[in-house]
N, C-alpha and C positions, 0 to 999 in steps of 0.2 A: 672672713667667711660670714655669709648671711644664712642663718639657719631658718628654714621655713617652718611653720607651725606644723605640728605632728597631727596625724588623724587619730580618731579615737582608737583607743587601745584594745587589743584581743584579750578575751579572758586569759588569765595566766594561772588560775588556781588548780589545786590538785583534785583529789578524790571528792565525791560528793559526801557531804557530812550530814549530821543530824539537822533537822529542821530548826530554824531559828525564829523565834517570835519576839515581840516587844510587849512588855508588860504594860497595860494601861496606856498604850500608845505613847509611852515615853520615849524621849530621844536616847535614853540610856540602853546600851547592848545588853541583851539577855540570851542565855543559851540553856537549852534543856540537857537533862542528863545528870549523871552523878557530879557531886562537888569535886573540884580539883584537889583541894587541900586535904590531907588525911587528918583523921581525928586527933591524932597526937600533936599536930601543929595548930590546931584551932585555938585562937586567942580567947581569954576570958573576958567576955563582954556582955552587956546586958541587952544589947540590940539583937533583934531577931530578923531572919530573912525567910523569904518564901523558899521552901525546899527545891523548887524547880529552878530557881534563878541562880545564876553565877555572880550576879552583882547586886549589892544592896542598893535600894532606891531611897532617896530623900527629896521629895518634891518640894519641901520648904527650906529653901536656902536663905539664910538671914544676909542682910546686907552687911558688908564689911568695910572698914576704913582702909585708906591706902596702906597703913601700917600692918594690917592683918594679913594672913596667908591667903593668897588669892584661891577662890573656889575652883575645883578641877572642872575641866571641860570634858564632855562625853567624847568617847572614842567609838570607833566602828566595832563590829561583832568581832570577837576574838576567833582565831583560826587554828592556833596550834593547841591551846588549852582545851578547845572543843573536842579534840580527839586523843590527846596525848595526856597520860597521867602525869601529875606534877613530879613525883620521884623519877629521877633519870633512869631509864632502863638499863640493866646491866650490858656492859660492852660484849658484843658478840665477836666470835672469831670473824676475821676477814673472810674467810671461805664460806661462811654461812650467810653473808650479807650480799643482797643483790645490788650491784653497783653498775647499772647499765651505762655503757658508753664512756665511763670514766677512763677506761684503758685506751680509748681512741683519742682522748684529748691530748693537747700538748702541755697545758700549764697545770692541770689537776690531777695527774697520775698519782698513784698512792704510794709507790715504793721507789720512785725515781723522779728526778727533776731534770728541766732543760736549760741549756745555756746557748746563746745565739752565737753563731760562727760568722764573724764579719769577714769581709773580702780581704783585708790586710792581715788576718791572723795566719798562723802557721798552717791551717787547714786550708789549702788552696782549693778554690772552686772547681778548677779543672781536674784535680786529683779526686775530689769527692765524686765527681761525675763518672770516674772509672769504676766506682764501687758498685756492687750487686745489691739492688734494693728489692725487698719482698713486697708483698701486697699491702703491707702496712706502711710502705715507704721508709722502711728501716733497714739498716745494715750493721751488723755487729762487727766490731774490730777490737783490738787489744785495749784500747783506752776507753771504750764505752760503746754506745750505739748511736749511729748517725740517723737522725730523723729528718728527712727532706719534706718540705712543706709546699714547695713548688720548683720550678725549674732553676731558680736562682738562689734560693734561700734555704738554709739547713741549720739545725740544731744538734747539738750533742747531748744525749741522755745519759745521766749519771746516777747510780744507785744512792739512795738516801742513807743506807746503812753505813756507808763509808765517811760520813760526815760527823762532826763533832757533836757530842750529846744527843745523838739520834734516839737513844732509848729513853731519854727524860721527857720526851714529848707526851707519852702517855700518862705519866705521873703528873705533869703540869695540867693536862686536860681534866684529870681527876680532881686536882685541887680547885680548879676552876668551878666544876660542877658541885663540889661539895660547899664552897663559899655561897653559892646562890640557892642550893637546895633548900626547899622544894619549889622555888620560884621560877625556875628556868623557862618552862613553856610560857608562863604569863609574861615574863620579860621579853621573850622573843615575839610574842604578840604585839607588845608596845612597839618593839623596834620596827616591825613590819607596818604597823599602823601610822607611826609618826615620822621616823627616819627614812625608811626605805623609799616610800613614794617620791621623796625630794631629793634623794641621793642614792640612785639605784645602781649601786655597784656589786650587789649580790645576785646571783641567779636564784631568784626566790623559790620558784617551784622545786627546783632541784634540791635546794637546802632543806625545805619543808619535808619533802618526801624521804630524803635521807634521815632525818630527825624521827619522823614517824616510824621508819622502818628499823629503828634501833641502832643506826649507824652512829657511833660516837668517836669516830676517827677524824673529827674536825681539827683544824689548826687551833691550838689552845689561844693563840693570840687573837685570832679572828673572833671566836666565840666570846672571849673576854671582852673584846671591843664592842661587839654588839650588846652584850650585857651592860657595859659601862654607860653606852650612850642611853640605853633604855631606862636606866635608873634615874636619868633627869626627869622622867615622867612617872615616877613611882607613885606618887600620890594621886594620879589620875585614875588609877584602878582601885576602886573602893576595896576589893579584896586585899590587894598588896598594902594599902594605905594603913591597915590595921596591924601590920607587923613592922618590926624594926628593919631597917635597911641593911643589906648585907655590907661587909667591910669593903668599901670602895677602894680605899688605899691599898689594901692587901691585893685586891683584884687587879688593880693597875700595875702593882709590882710584878705580879705573876705575868701579866700580859707583856709587859716591856721586856722582861728577861726572856719570854718564850719568843718574842719577836727577833731579839737579837740572835738567839740560837737558830731560828728559821732562815735568817739571812745566809746561813751556811749552805742551805738547800733551797734556793728561792723558787716559789710558785706563785701563781695568781693570788693565792690566799695570803701570802706574804704582804703583797702590795695592798690588798683589800684591808687587812688588819692594820697596817700602818696608816692608811688614809682615815680609817675609823677613829683610831686613837687620836690622830691629829684633829679631829673635829670636836674633841672636849673643849668646852669654853676656857679651861685653864692651860690647855696645852699650847706650848709656844716653843716648838723645837725646829729651829732652822737646819740644824744638822740632820735630824731624822728625815726632813724632806729631801735634803740632798742625797741621802742614803737611798731613798725610796726611788728617786729618779735613776740612780745607777742600777738599782735591782730591775726597775722596768726596762731599761735598755738591755740588760742582760737577758730578760725574757722576750725581747723583741717587741715590746709594747710601742715602740716609736715607728713601727713599720706598718705598711699597708697589708692587712691580713685577708683582704676580699677574695683572693683566689687561693688561699691555703687549703691543704687537704686536712682540715680539722672539722669537727661538727659545726653546724651553721650556727647553733646557739652559742658555741664557744667564740665564734667570730664576733658576735655582737657583745658579748661579755668582755672580751679583750678590748673592743673599742670604747666600751663604757668606762673601763677601768683607766684606759690610756688617757681618755679626755679628763677624767677625774684628776689623774696625775698632772696632766698639763695645767689644769686650773690651780692645783695645790702649789706647783712651782711658781706659777706667774703671780699669784696673789701674795704668796710668801715673799717674793721679790719686793713687791710694792710695800707691804706692811713693815718689812725689816729694811728696806732701803739698800738691798744688796742685789748682785747680779743674778739674773735667771741662769738656770742650767739646761734649759731646753731652747733649741734655736730652730728657726723655720727651715734652714737648710738641711736638717737631719730630722724633720718631722714629716712623716709620710702618710700619717692616719687620716683617712677619709672622713668627711663630715658625718656627724651622727644622723641617723634615720630612724623611722619608725620600725623597720625590720631589725634594728640593733637591740630592741627590747623584747624580741621573740623568746618565748619560754618552751615552744614545742620542740620535740624531737630529743629530750633528755633521757628517754628510755622509760619514763613513767607515764603511761597513757591515761590512767585515771585523773580526772580533773573535776573541781567544783565550780559551778558557774558563779561568776562575780555578781554581786548586787549592782544596782545602777549607781548608787553611791560610791561603791568601790571602784567601778569603771571610771567614774568622773574623776574621782581622786587620783587614780593612777594616771590617767590622761594628763591632768594638770601637772602632776609631778614630772611627767616626761617632758612636756613643753617648757617647764620651768628650767629643767636640767639642761635642755638644748639651748635655751635663750641664754642661760648663764655661760654656756661655753662660747657662743658668739660674742657677748659682751666681753669676756675675758680675752678674747683675741684682740678687740680694740683697745682694751686697757693695756695689753702687752705692747701694741703699737705705740701708745702714749709713753710707756716706759722706755721703749727703744729710741723714741724720737727726741726725748727730752732729758732722760736721766742716766743714760749711758756715759762712760768717761769721754768717749768721742764727742758726744753732744756737749757735755759740759766744757770741753776744750774749745769747741767751735763758738759757743756763746761767749766765752771769756775773751777770745780773740776778736769778736765782733765789737767789743768796746761799748760805745754809746749807741751803736746799732743793734745791740743784742736783742731788745725787745722786738725790733722790726723783723729780724731773723726768726725769732720765736713765733711771732704771729704768722708769718709766711709758712713755716713747717706746720702749724697748728690747723690751717685750713683744711687739708685733706682728711685729718682724723675727726675734725669737727663735723665733716660731712658724713663720715661713717657712722659717728654716734648718732647723729640726727636720723639717718635712715634706719638704723637699728630701733630707735625709739618709736619712730613713725609705724614701723611694721610689727610691734610688739602685739602678739595675739591677745585677744579679749580675755582668755582664761587666766592669764597672769597679771592682768592690771589690778591695782589696788581696789578699784570699785567692783570687781567681779563679784556677783552674788555668791554667797556661801550658804550652805546648810546650817541650820541652828546648832550651836555649840560644837562646831567643828573648827580645829586648829588649822591655820593658814600660813604657810611658809614663804609666800611670795615677796615678803617684806625684805628678805636678803638679797634678792634680785635688784630691787629698786634702790635699796641702799648702796649696792655695788655700783649702780649707774650714777648716783650722786658722787660716790667716791672717785670714780673715773673722771667725772666733770671737774671736781675739785682738784685732783692731781694735775690735770691740764692747766686750770686757771692759777693754781698755786705757782706754777713755774712763771707764768706770765707776770704775776704780781711780784714775785722775787726779783724780776728783772727791771722793773719800773724805776726811773730815776726822777726824783721829785725836782730836780734842778733842770730837767729838760725843758726847753722853751715851748714844746708841743703840749700845753696844758690840756687842750681838748682831747688829745689822744690818751692821756693820763687819765682824764676823767672818764673816758669811755670804757677804758679796760678796767678801771675800778668799779664802775657801775655794773658791768657784766659780771664781775666777781661777786658784788654784793647781791645781785640777784639770784646767783647760785646759792649762796649761803643761806639766804632767806627761804628759799625753796626746800633746801635740804633740812633746815631746822624745822620748817612746818610739816614736813613729811614725817619727821620723828614725832612730832606732837599729835599727828593723826592716827599714829599706831594704836590698835585696839588690842584687848586682851588676847583675842584668838591669833593676833600677830605675834605679840610678845611671848606667848607661851609655846609657840610653834618651834620648829627646827630652824636654827640660824646657822648658816655657813661659817666655818671657822674664822674667816677673815672679818666677820661682821663686828666683832668686838673692837677691833682697831678701826674699822670704817666709821663707826659712831664716834670714836675719838678724832678721826681726821676732820670732822665737821667742826668741832671745837677748835683744833689747831688752826684751821683755815680762818676762823673768826678772829683768833688771836693774832694771826698775821696780819689781818686787815686792820686791827686796832693798832698794831704796833707801827704799821706803815702809813697810818691815816695822816693826811697833811694838815688837818685842822682839829681843834678840840672838839668841835660839835660832832664831827664824824666819829672820832675816838669814843665819845660818849655814847654814841649809838650802838657801836659793837660791844661796848662794856655791858650796856643793858641787855642786849640780845644774848650775850654769853651767859649772864646771870640767869636769864630766863631758860636758856638751853640747859644749863646745869640743874635747874629745878626740875624741868621735864625728865631728864635722865635719872635723877634721884628718885622720883615717883615711880617711873617705869621699871626701875631696878627691883621693886617689890615682886614683879612678875618675871623679870629676867635678870637674874642676879649678876650676869656677866657684865651688865651695864656699869657696875660699880668701878670696873676698871676705867671706863670712859670718864666717869666722875673724877676718879683720883688724878687722871692725866690732866683733866681741865683745871684741877685745882694747882697741879704743878705748873702748867702754862700761865696761870694767874699769878703765881708767885714770881715767876720770872718778869712778868709785866709790871711788877712793882718797881723795877729798876728804870722803867721807861721815863724819860724827861717830859715834863708838862709840855704840851703842844699849844702853839698860839692859836687864838680864836680866829674866826674868819673876819671879824670887825678889825682886829689888830693887824691882820695881813693887808687888808684893804686900806686901812689908815696909813700903814706904812708905805703903801704904794702911791699915796696922795690922792685917794679916791674917797668921797664920803662913805661912811659905814652903810652897809645894807641893813634891811630890816632883820630883826632877830630870827633866827632859824626856829622852825616849829619843832615841837617835840613829837615823839612817837609813842604809840602805845601798842603793846603786843598782846595777842590772844593765848600766849604760851602758858601762862600760870599766874599764881597769886600776886607776884610783885607788881604793885600799882605805881603808875607814873602819871604826869600831868596829861590831861586828856588831848586827844588828837587821833590821827588815823595813819595808816600806812602811807608812804610816798607812793606815787603812781606805779613805780616799778615793783613794788612789793606785791606779795601774793594775797589774793582775797580768798579767805578760807571760810567757807560754810559748811557745816556738817551735813554730810549726805551728798554734797556736790562732788564732782570729779576734781581731782588734784589739778590745778590750772594756775598758770602765771599770768598775771595782768601786767602788760608792758606799756610803759609811757613812750611818747614819740621820741624821747631823747635817749632811750636806752640802747644798749649795744645791738648793732645789727649786721655784725660780720667783720671780716678783716680785709676785704678786697676793695679799697678805694684809695683816695688820694693823700690822706694825712700821712704823717711820718709813722703812726701806729696802724695805718690802714683802716681807720674808723671814721665814717661820716654818717650822717642821718640818711636813712634809705627807706624806701617804700617796698622793698622786696619782701617776699614771704619770710616768716621766720626760719632761722636757721638753727643749727644744733647749738650754736653759741647762744641762741635765744629761743631754743625749742621749748614747748610746753613742758611743764614739770611733769615728773613721772606720775602716771596715772595708776 
């Protein structure tokens, strides 16, 4: 699927709130009105604040070393804390809470849940068609209530009260609120400012209005998941930074237990909660991913809901959750090296579109106009989400083409022609990857202009692009046979792989604080690691000592870059540790012959000594010199760009055994400009 760029987003906010101003034209957000924190919770501090401001301001930020805690970046104007008191309001009886249209939904009903009825199940579709359905497309019978969503698809609605531990949900929600009290509204502000624009799986306006109107019947696992992710940016809110963080471990324990219980009565909130909990940097649960896929199928998320008789906004929400689940499955498959659980033959979800982000029609008519910055941020996030879906589909094709058991068997049977077979199968997916990259909207390119002191999450998209390229070229490098007489084809394949590695490493080196401190997709931790793994593979398979030394130096520099960057993104410590593990394995590598020795053994006079390389990645210094022609020329402020020599890889479609000869044709995905 090629996802087109989305048009500017419609305002999605709720009621008009108090006027917002900016103190002294600062970039820090200010709100008027009473303080959120009650007097009993005010910390003892010598600093003073303006009584009308909700955030303290410090215009003089001292310079910090790389070992110091990074300074927080400014966030946009708070929304929930501007109108909601920090103590959670008492839970009201359900009868007294206005819940417009929730009863008309399929996946968000309060006291019952839905399960999809498949064609081969005991509920035959012809027999279902004989039932009498009311104006709500429901038909009650002994085992539950049938809910028909169109002429062909039907669900059975079952009461929640008959499921295990139903009564424990209210207690779990109370425990979650007590753990974060009185900071719940402020944490939800952080969630909707940092996480939601880049991972929009919550119906934002509906959630905020329910929260403001005193509804506390949310899924405990979902609310805890939102709080847990927001806690990663706790220090970015000057008000919160003065308090001790809530007990995150305790919150996670409640969330995971509540999620397990919620699986007995699956709803959209169950999948939402699981997806959010899996975005934690330390989360690494393959089994939870597979459970969420099964629950999604039970909820019918794998189906096309375009014509269903459910609210229009729920159709969009279902599609967003469905594609988020698809990406979770596919990237989990890559980073764990295990089979995917979602197959194209059983995936009927339509491509994401601008209409799928619609917040209108949820029953709450009052809305607050978005600021220009909020509209821009939300639009960028939607484009980012859509582009990640498109890239994930290409990555999934790479996995299906090269990493399934059938593919592995085919390559093994090809023997010495395995590389030729791999290159032939690589060409179609290379073209798709090139086209995706060429059509990348300007809003999500790395050089896109940003407002001052704004976090930027586009880095996870570009990192995923490099991970996809590396996953493809890694399979090619693994198949190369150094004893093959086609030395030119061997050189071209390794040269193409080298270009990808250098581009990926320099991309990491160019990340700025606003990138490192932004939201990173769950697979990013391993995607950073895959760059180092690819470099180690090229080192281990280098035919000569000089080439091995080059990769050794670049990996040392890459480790230094990750180590420094981890001061602002601590999940990078995982990539550092994995790089160290790979380095330990390489200690067992036999010493490689030099080029001079190889030439001398072949009876040819030795060539001139190879030149050395110098990198711009960090402090380690080496003999002077420059990048080879195929390396990347990086100048601060320029677009990320790859400079290609005339001998570099130009594709797979020509006459050598490996399908690589010098060509004057335009750059392909195999040699596309590096991510911008």
